[in-house]
C-alpha positions in Angstrom: 109.8 130.7 113.8 111.4 132.5 111.2 109.7 133.4 108.1 111.6 131.1 105.8 109.8 128.2 107.4 106.4 129.6 109.2 105.0 126.7 107.4 106.1 124.5 110.0 103.4 125.9 112.5 100.9 123.3 110.4 103.5 120.3 111.1 101.8 118.6 114.3 104.8 116.6 115.2 108.0 117.2 116.8 110.1 117.3 113.6 110.2 116.1 110.0 111.5 113.1 108.5 114.6 113.0 106.7 113.9 114.8 103.3 110.3 115.7 104.5 111.8 119.3 105.3 113.3 119.6 102.1 110.2 118.3 99.9 108.0 121.0 102.1 110.3 123.8 101.4 110.5 123.3 97.7 106.7 122.6 97.6 106.0 126.1 99.4 108.4 127.8 96.7 106.5 126.1 93.7 102.9 127.2 95.2 104.5 130.9 95.7 105.4 130.9 91.8 102.2 129.0 90.7 103.8 125.8 89.6 102.5 122.3 89.6 104.6 119.7 91.4 105.0 115.8 90.6 105.9 114.4 93.8 107.2 110.6 94.1 107.8 109.4 97.7 108.2 105.9 98.8 106.6 104.7 102.4 108.0 106.9 104.8 108.5 109.9 102.9 105.6 111.6 104.7 104.1 112.7 101.5 100.6 113.8 103.2 102.0 116.2 105.6 104.7 117.3 102.9 102.1 118.1 100.5 99.6 119.6 103.1 101.9 121.7 105.7 103.5 124.2 102.9 99.9 124.5 101.2 97.9 125.3 103.9 100.6 127.7 104.8 100.4 129.5 101.6 96.6 129.3 101.3 95.9 131.1 104.6 98.7 133.8 103.7 97.0 134.6 100.1 93.2 133.6 101.4 92.8 130.4 99.2 91.5 126.6 99.9 93.2 123.8 99.5 91.3 120.4 98.3 93.2 117.0 98.8 91.6 114.0 97.1 92.1 110.4 96.8 90.4 107.6 95.2 91.4 105.0 97.9 89.0 104.5 101.2 92.2 104.3 103.5 94.0 107.1 102.3 90.7 109.3 102.8 91.1 108.1 106.6 94.8 108.9 107.0 93.8 112.4 105.7 91.0 113.1 108.4 93.9 111.7 111.1 96.5 113.9 109.5 94.1 116.9 109.6 92.9 116.5 113.0 96.6 116.4 114.4 97.0 119.8 112.2 94.2 121.3 113.8 95.4 120.6 117.4 98.5 122.0 116.9 97.5 125.2 114.7 93.5 125.2 114.4 92.2 124.7 110.7 88.7 124.7 109.3 88.6 121.7 107.5 85.5 119.4 105.6 85.5 116.0 104.5 83.2 115.8 101.9 81.5 113.0 100.0 79.0 112.3 97.7 75.3 113.2 98.1 74.4 109.2 97.8 76.2 108.4 100.6 74.7 111.2 102.8 71.3 111.4 101.7 68.8 110.6 104.7 65.5 109.9 102.4 67.7 108.1 99.5 66.6 110.2 96.7 68.6 110.5 93.1 70.3 113.7 92.0 67.3 115.2 90.1 64.9 114.5 92.8 66.6 116.0 95.4 67.0 119.3 93.3 63.7 119.3 92.9 62.6 118.7 96.3 65.0 121.6 97.6 63.5 124.0 95.1 59.7 123.1 97.0 61.1 123.1 100.3 62.7 126.8 99.8 59.6 127.8 98.3 57.5 126.4 101.1 59.8 128.0 103.8 59.8 131.5 101.6 55.8 131.6 101.4 55.8 130.9 105.3 58.1 133.2 106.3 56.7 136.1 103.9 53.4 134.6 105.8 54.9 135.9 108.6 56.1 139.0 107.8 52.6 139.8 106.4 51.2 138.8 109.6 53.2 141.2 111.7 52.6 144.0 109.3 48.7 143.4 109.6 49.1 143.6 113.5 51.1 146.9 113.2 48.4 148.2 110.9 45.5 147.1 113.0 47.0 149.0 116.0 47.4 152.0 114.0 43.8 151.8 112.4 42.7 151.6 116.4 44.3 154.6 117.3 42.9 156.6 114.6 45.3 156.6 111.9 43.1 157.4 108.6 45.4 155.5 106.1 46.1 152.4 108.5 42.9 150.6 107.9 43.2 150.9 104.1 46.5 149.7 104.1 45.6 146.7 106.4 42.6 145.5 104.1 45.6 145.2 101.3 48.3 143.3 103.6 45.0 141.3 104.6 44.4 140.2 100.8 48.3 139.6 100.2 48.4 137.3 103.4 45.2 135.0 102.3 47.1 134.5 98.8 50.3 134.0 100.5 49.1 131.4 103.1 47.0 129.8 100.6 49.9 129.4 98.2 51.6 127.9 101.4 49.1 125.6 102.1 49.0 124.7 98.5 52.6 123.8 98.1 52.6 122.0 101.6 49.5 119.6 100.1 50.3 119.0 96.6 54.1 119.0 96.3 56.9 117.0 97.4 59.3 118.9 100.3 62.1 117.3 102.4 61.6 117.8 106.0 65.4 117.5 106.5 66.2 120.4 104.6 63.0 122.3 105.8 64.8 122.2 109.3 68.1 123.1 107.7 66.1 126.4 106.6 64.1 127.2 109.6 66.5 125.5 112.4 69.4 127.3 114.4 72.3 125.7 112.2 74.9 127.6 114.6 75.5 124.7 117.0 76.4 122.3 114.2 78.6 124.5 112.8 80.4 125.0 116.4 80.7 121.4 116.4 81.7 120.8 112.9 84.9 123.0 113.3 85.7 121.8 116.6 87.5 119.0 115.0 87.7 117.4 111.8 84.6 115.6 111.6 84.1 112.5 109.0 80.8 112.2 106.6 79.7 109.3 108.5 80.2 111.8 111.7 78.0 114.4 110.0 75.2 112.2 108.8 74.6 110.8 112.5 74.6 114.3 113.7 72.2 115.5 111.2 70.1 112.4 111.5 69.6 112.9 115.1 68.3 116.5 114.4 66.3 115.5 111.5 68.6 117.7 109.2 70.6 117.2 106.1 74.1 116.8 106.7 74.9 117.2 103.0 73.3 120.5 102.7 74.8 121.7 105.8 78.3 120.7 104.6 78.0 122.7 101.4 76.5 125.8 103.0 79.5 125.5 105.6 82.3 125.0 103.1 83.0 128.6 102.2 86.0 129.9 102.8 87.4 126.9 104.6 91.2 126.2 104.8 90.6 122.5 104.2 88.8 120.1 102.1 89.0 116.3 101.8 87.1 114.9 98.8 87.2 112.4 96.2 88.4 112.2 92.8 85.2 112.8 91.1 84.7 116.2 92.8 87.2 117.7 90.7 87.8 115.5 87.9 84.2 115.8 86.5 83.9 119.5 85.2 80.0 120.0 86.0 80.6 118.8 89.4 84.1 120.6 90.0 82.3 123.9 88.7 79.5 123.2 91.5 82.2 122.4 93.9 84.3 125.5 93.8 81.1 127.6 94.0 80.5 126.1 97.4 83.9 127.0 98.3 83.1 130.4 97.2 86.3 130.3 95.8 87.3 131.3 91.9 89.4 128.3 90.4 92.7 130.5 90.7 91.9 130.8 94.3 92.1 126.6 94.9 95.2 124.4 95.5 94.6 120.9 94.6 96.5 118.0 96.1 95.7 114.6 94.4 97.3 111.6 96.3 97.7 108.1 94.5 98.5 110.3 91.3 99.2 107.3 89.4 95.5 106.4 89.5 94.5 109.7 88.0 95.0 108.4 84.3 92.4 106.0 84.7 90.0 108.1 86.8 90.2 110.8 84.4 89.4 108.6 81.3 86.4 106.9 83.1 84.9 110.3 83.9 85.3 111.4 80.2 84.1 108.4 78.6 80.0 107.9 77.7 77.8 104.8 77.6 74.6 104.0 76.1 73.0 100.9 77.0 70.4 98.7 75.1 68.2 98.9 78.0 67.9 102.8 78.1 67.0 102.7 74.4 64.2 100.4 75.0 63.1 102.4 77.8 63.4 105.5 75.4 60.8 103.6 72.9 58.6 102.8 75.3 58.3 106.3 76.6 58.1 107.6 73.0 55.3 104.9 72.4 53.1 106.3 75.2 53.5 110.1 74.0 51.0 111.6 71.7 53.5 114.6 70.3 54.1 114.8 66.5 57.7 114.3 67.1 57.6 110.9 69.0 57.5 109.2 65.3 60.4 110.6 63.9 62.3 110.3 67.4 61.4 106.5 67.4 62.7 106.2 64.0 66.2 107.2 64.5 66.5 105.6 68.2 64.9 102.3 67.2 67.6 102.2 64.1 70.4 103.0 66.3 69.1 100.3 68.8 68.7 97.7 66.2 71.9 98.4 64.6 73.7 98.0 68.1 71.9 94.6 68.4 73.0 93.6 65.2 76.5 94.3 65.3 76.9 92.6 68.5 75.0 89.4 67.6 76.9 89.1 64.5 80.3 88.9 66.7 79.0 85.8 68.4 80.7 82.4 66.9 79.0 79.3 67.6 78.2 78.6 71.2 79.6 82.1 72.4 76.4 83.7 73.1 75.7 81.1 75.6 78.9 82.1 77.2 78.1 86.0 77.9 78.6 86.4 81.6 77.9 89.3 84.3 80.7 91.6 83.4 81.1 93.8 80.0 82.6 91.8 77.4 84.1 94.3 74.4 82.8 94.1 70.9 85.2 95.6 68.5 83.6 98.1 66.1 86.2 100.4 64.9 87.7 100.3 61.6 91.0 101.7 60.6 89.6 103.6 57.7 85.9 105.0 57.7 83.1 104.7 60.4 82.8 102.2 62.6 80.4 99.1 62.1 77.9 100.3 64.7 77.4 103.6 62.7 77.4 101.7 59.5 74.8 99.4 60.2 72.8 102.4 62.0 73.2 104.4 58.8 72.0 101.3 56.6 68.9 100.3 59.0 67.0 103.2 57.7 69.3 106.0 56.6 70.9 104.7 53.6 71.5 108.0 51.3 69.0 109.7 53.6 69.4 112.7 56.6 69.4 111.2 60.0 70.0 114.7 61.4 66.1 116.2 61.5 64.8 112.8 63.2 67.9 113.1 65.9 67.0 116.9 66.1 63.4 115.8 66.8 64.2 113.6 69.5 66.4 116.0 71.5 64.0 118.5 71.3 60.9 116.3 72.5 63.6 114.7 75.5 63.8 118.2 76.8 60.4 118.9 76.9 59.9 115.5 78.2 62.4 116.1 81.0 61.0 119.6 81.8 57.4 117.8 82.1 58.8 115.3 84.5 60.4 117.9 86.7 57.1 119.8 86.7 55.2 116.9 87.8 57.4 116.0 90.4 57.7 119.4 91.9 54.2 119.7 92.0 53.5 116.6 93.8 51.7 114.8 90.7 54.5 112.0 90.8 56.2 110.3 94.0 59.6 110.1 92.2 61.3 112.3 89.6 61.2 110.4 86.5 64.2 110.3 83.9 63.8 111.2 80.3 65.3 108.2 78.5 64.8 109.7 74.9 66.7 112.7 76.1 69.7 110.2 77.1 69.9 108.2 74.3 69.0 110.6 72.0 72.0 113.3 73.3 74.4 110.2 73.3 73.5 109.3 69.7 74.5 112.8 68.7 77.4 112.8 70.3 78.3 109.4 68.4 77.5 110.7 65.1 79.4 114.1 65.5 82.5 112.9 67.5 82.9 109.2 66.8 85.8 109.9 64.4 87.7 112.3 66.6 91.3 111.7 67.2 91.5 110.2 71.0 87.8 108.8 71.1 87.4 105.1 70.4 84.0 103.9 69.6 83.1 100.4 71.1 80.3 98.0 71.8 80.0 95.7 74.5 77.6 92.8 76.0 76.7 91.1 79.3 74.0 89.0 80.5 71.3 90.4 82.9 71.3 88.9 86.2 67.6 89.1 86.7 66.3 88.1 82.9 69.4 86.2 82.0 68.9 87.7 78.7 72.3 89.4 76.7 72.3 93.1 76.0 74.5 95.6 74.7 76.3 99.0 75.3 77.5 101.7 73.0 80.4 103.6 74.6 82.5 106.5 73.6 85.8 105.6 75.1 88.0 108.6 75.7 91.7 107.3 75.3 93.9 110.2 76.2 92.6 111.6 79.7 94.2 115.1 79.3 91.2 115.9 77.6 89.7 116.2 81.4 93.0 117.0 83.6 94.8 119.7 81.5 91.6 122.1 81.9 91.8 121.8 85.7 95.5 121.9 85.9 95.1 125.2 84.2 92.5 126.9 85.7 93.4 126.3 89.3 96.4 128.0 91.3 98.7 125.1 91.4 98.5 121.4 91.7 100.4 118.6 93.9 100.5 115.1 92.4 101.8 112.4 94.6 102.3 109.1 94.9 105.0 106.2 95.4 105.0 105.6 91.7 104.8 108.5 89.4 108.1 108.3 87.4 109.0 108.3 84.7 108.0 112.0 85.3 108.1 113.1 81.5 104.8 110.2 81.0 103.1 111.5 83.9 103.4 115.3 82.5 102.4 114.0 78.6 99.6 111.9 79.5 98.0 114.5 82.2 98.9 117.6 80.3 101.0 119.2 82.6 103.2 122.1 81.7 106.7 122.2 83.4 105.7 121.1 86.5 108.5 120.6 89.4 109.8 117.2 89.7 110.7 115.6 92.9 111.5 112.2 94.1 112.6 110.5 97.3 113.2 106.6 97.5 112.5 104.2 100.7 113.8 106.3 103.8 114.4 102.9 105.8 117.5 101.0 106.3 118.6 99.4 103.3 120.0 96.3 104.9 116.5 95.6 106.4 115.2 94.6 103.1 116.3 92.4 100.0 114.8 92.7 96.3 115.5 89.5 94.5 114.7 89.6 90.3 114.5 85.6 90.3 115.1 84.1 86.7 112.2 81.6 86.9 110.7 81.4 82.9 108.8 84.4 81.8 105.4 84.0 82.2 103.8 84.9 78.6 100.4 84.3 78.3 101.6 81.4 75.7 103.5 79.8 78.5 101.2 79.8 81.5 99.4 76.5 80.4 103.1 75.1 80.1 103.4 72.1 82.8 107.0 72.4 83.0 106.8 76.3 83.4 104.2 75.8 86.0 106.1 73.5 87.7 109.4 75.6 88.6 107.4 78.8 89.0 105.4 76.9 91.5 108.3 75.3 93.3 110.0 78.4 93.3 106.7 80.4 94.8 106.5 77.3 97.3 110.4 78.0 98.7 109.4 81.6 99.0 106.5 80.9 101.3 108.3 78.1 103.2 111.5 80.2 104.0 109.5 83.4 104.9 109.0 83.6 109.0 105.5 84.5 108.7 103.0 85.8 106.3 103.7 85.9 102.4 102.0 88.0 100.2 102.0 87.1 96.6 100.7 89.1 93.6 99.7 87.4 90.2 98.6 88.7 86.7 95.0 87.6 87.1 92.5 85.9 89.4 92.8 82.8 87.4 96.7 82.8 87.8 95.9 83.3 91.8 93.8 80.4 91.9 96.2 77.9 89.7 99.3 78.7 92.3 97.0 78.5 95.4 96.0 75.1 94.3 99.7 74.1 93.3 100.5 75.3 97.3 97.9 73.6 99.2 99.2 70.4 97.5 102.1 70.8 99.7 99.9 71.3 102.7 102.4 72.8 104.7 101.0 76.5 105.2 97.6 78.0 105.0 96.4 79.2 101.7 94.1 82.3 101.6 92.6 83.0 97.9 91.3 86.3 97.1 88.4 85.8 94.6 85.0 87.6 93.3 82.6 87.9 96.1 84.7 87.6 98.7 85.1 90.9 100.9 88.7 92.2 100.4 88.8 93.6 104.0 87.6 90.3 105.7 90.2 88.7 103.6 92.9 90.8 104.8 91.6 90.8 108.2 91.6 86.7 108.3 95.6 86.6 106.8 96.7 89.3 109.1 95.3 87.2 112.0 97.3 84.2 110.9 101.0 84.1 111.4 102.3 81.3 108.6 100.1 81.9 105.8 100.2 82.9 101.9 97.5 85.2 100.4 97.1 85.2 96.6 95.7 87.8 94.6 95.6 89.7 91.0 97.8 92.8 90.9 95.2 94.5 89.5 92.7 93.9 92.3 92.2 95.9 95.4 94.8 94.6 97.5 98.1 95.6 95.5 97.7 99.6 96.8 96.6 101.8 99.3 96.8 98.7 102.0 99.6 98.3 104.7 100.7 95.1 105.6 102.9 96.1 108.1 105.4 94.2 110.4 104.3 90.6 111.1 101.0 91.5 108.9 103.2 90.1 105.8 107.2 89.5 105.9 107.6 88.8 101.8 105.8 90.1 99.0 106.3 88.3 95.9 105.0 89.5 92.4 104.6 86.6 90.0 105.3 87.3 86.4 104.9 91.0 84.4 101.1 91.1 84.9 100.1 93.0 82.1 96.6 93.8 81.4 93.9 92.3 79.4 94.8 93.8 75.9 91.4 94.3 74.5 90.0 96.7 71.7 90.3 99.9 73.9 94.0 99.2 75.5 94.6 98.8 71.6 93.2 102.3 71.0 94.8 103.8 74.1 98.2 102.6 72.7 97.5 104.0 69.2 96.4 107.3 70.4 99.1 107.8 72.6 101.8 106.5 69.8 100.4 109.6 67.9 100.4 112.1 70.8 103.4 111.2 72.9 106.8 109.9 73.0 109.9 111.0 72.4 112.4 110.4 69.3 114.4 107.8 71.5 111.3 106.1 72.3 110.6 102.8 70.9 107.0 102.0 70.4 105.9 104.8 72.6 102.1 103.5 72.6 103.3 100.4 74.4 105.6 102.0 76.7 103.3 104.7 77.6 99.8 102.8 78.0 100.9 99.4 78.9 104.6 99.0 80.1 104.7 101.9 82.5 101.5 101.4 84.0 102.0 97.7 84.6 105.8 98.4 86.2 104.2 101.1 88.5 101.5 98.4 89.6 104.2 96.4 90.1 106.0 98.9 92.4 103.1 99.7 94.3 102.5 95.9 95.0 106.2 95.7 96.0 105.4 98.8 98.5 102.9 96.5 100.4 105.6 95.4 103.1 108.4 97.2 104.8 106.2 100.0 106.3 108.6 101.5 109.0 112.2 102.0 109.8 111.8 98.9 112.2 110.2 96.8 109.8 112.1 94.6 107.6 111.4 91.9 104.9 111.8 90.4 101.1 110.4 91.4 98.1 110.7 88.8 95.2 110.0 89.4 91.4 109.6 86.0 90.0 110.1 86.3 86.1 113.4 86.2 84.3 112.3 89.4 82.4 113.0 91.4 85.5 116.7 90.5 85.8 119.6 92.7 84.5 120.5 89.7 82.4 117.1 90.0 80.5 118.4 93.4 79.0 121.0 91.6 76.9 119.1 88.2 76.3 115.6 89.3 76.2 115.5 92.8 74.3 112.1 94.3 74.2 110.7 91.8 76.6 113.0 92.9 79.2 111.3 95.4 82.0 114.2 96.1 83.9 114.6 99.6 82.5 111.2 100.5 83.3 112.3 100.9 87.1 113.9 103.9 88.4 117.7 103.6 88.7 117.8 103.5 92.7 115.4 100.4 92.5 117.2 98.7 89.9 120.5 99.1 91.7 118.4 97.1 94.7 117.4 94.3 92.5 119.5 91.4 92.8 119.4 88.7 90.2 119.4 85.2 91.5 118.9 81.4 89.8 115.3 80.1 91.4 117.5 77.1 93.2 119.4 79.6 95.1 116.9 81.7 96.3 115.8 79.7 99.3 119.4 80.2 100.4 119.4 84.1 100.3 116.4 84.2 101.8 117.4 82.1 104.9 120.6 83.8 105.3 118.9 87.3 105.3 115.8 86.2 107.9 118.6 84.4 110.0 120.4 87.9 110.1 117.2 89.3 111.0 116.6 86.9 113.6 113.4 86.2 112.4 113.3 82.6 112.7 111.7 81.6 116.1 113.4 78.3 115.8 115.7 76.6 113.3 115.2 77.4 109.9 113.5 75.1 107.3 115.8 72.8 106.1 116.8 73.7 102.3 
């Protein structure tokens, strides 16, 4: 094997796909130069191996570790399959890592686990010290019996120390909380586990089951065994949460510059990073903090109660004032935003908080007292749990509340942060309660630091373009850009942009629009030889057009809705052979889920499914508009924050079908805003140009009444109809 393509030793199959070899070569060169990579590849590009193979080669040669992450469960399984194939071809040491919550055998929280580990290690250390002292005492006893003059005196000192250590060990065992699983990690022989772990690529479920049988802690075994491994498969939060990332790299035994990160489904990094940076405080936490303070006899409790009660009452006042007649009774189980931000000056919640108690006075002294008292209470709770005085590790609600209020007051006016209040109904009590939130608009607050500290990052997805938008939003500097379109035969697919009426929100309730769109959708379903997958702007629209299709009574209609398992729904749908499934484009079936072959022959996207434009979406638009954009961009805030993410979701939905070279199918865009004609006739409402050029070239404009004939002709050419096609 030549030095040029030495990385192919990690390629587990006979030969790369078309363009896969080029992609691997470019990524390997980029890693040698320490450059980040934006890699867009349609289904069939082999993105995972294109990134993993050169990354593993470069890491092996330079003493680094590759960390590949995703937020899609199906992709996690795919990574495991690819890693298993690689290790059979060229052995690698790989670990598949999940959070502690999913691997704990005794179901305790992070803080409790930390205390249990400390206590257990203290107990094991004491018993080991006692065992060493016993050995020393026996040696000295033997020496004293043989007449050594100083041995007897030394033995007495050792016996005294042994008594003290034994009593300490007994005290820990009787009075403090310990973890038997972790104790077995520390005292047992773990070599057999690590031999088993690295013989193959084990899933977290495999590790959990193995550890469960041995009464050991699989999570801690994984942590201890990660140092210097070749590959780690993990979730986004292991990299996007700065505190977790620091610990994670420490477990790897790697400095950040010795880590290569790979993000799959990287179009989701923007939202995931924003979620990790956002901070919240609920009214319930404030109430618990006030109860906690009411029980405290500390002199600072009164001041702490004053500031937290003022903030709590201000939150309630703000959301109660937002309700018009009858709206309070309509609040549901999901959080509903209450706009509090002002274009000039502080937000409504801050102003109400100051007026409640601090009009003209300084709140900072009271807040500082609350934080200091909270820290002391938190230390007491940890000590109580550690010493066995409490069966659980109590969280300090005062510290949580005071820390958040402090951040709200300090940072609430910073660029890129947006103060929000929201309300929901408690399912248990049926009471309405509120939440304050410091919403992070610009995700590069999280991602930029990560990309700068690691050696290099590969971000891959089927929908990363336009690249300059991804670069701006995530804070990348001069990355290598790579894009490979669908590699499968173009004659086996058709993409139609249908000139049905634009489904603007204002037009969705129009009976004429509903009839034309519904009848065209019925044609799509009727002329599909097999299953049809339909994505709509939201679940309400999915229900509307499911009802329309059911009226015709000529196909089985599946509807995705709350409370229904998406995986069970998919299995029921794909076990049928002439059905239609309707779901929201913003649901779980729009990406990371394949509908191969007969599972679905046609996919339709109904409308341009823009997300709900609430207060925080407006804030993101404003932040993006100020931070990003180019001189030629019109309304960059809308473009970056709304239109491009929506079209990416649409492209993801279209990619659910045609998953192999032998597959064939039709992709339908039901809305005139997708047509080429809309560019001239609809101006800024057209979304055609937001698609990449080669995808636009495949879009065929067609009138609604002509669509059924086009589909019939295509599927006849594919010899897909078992019998004669439906009558037009």
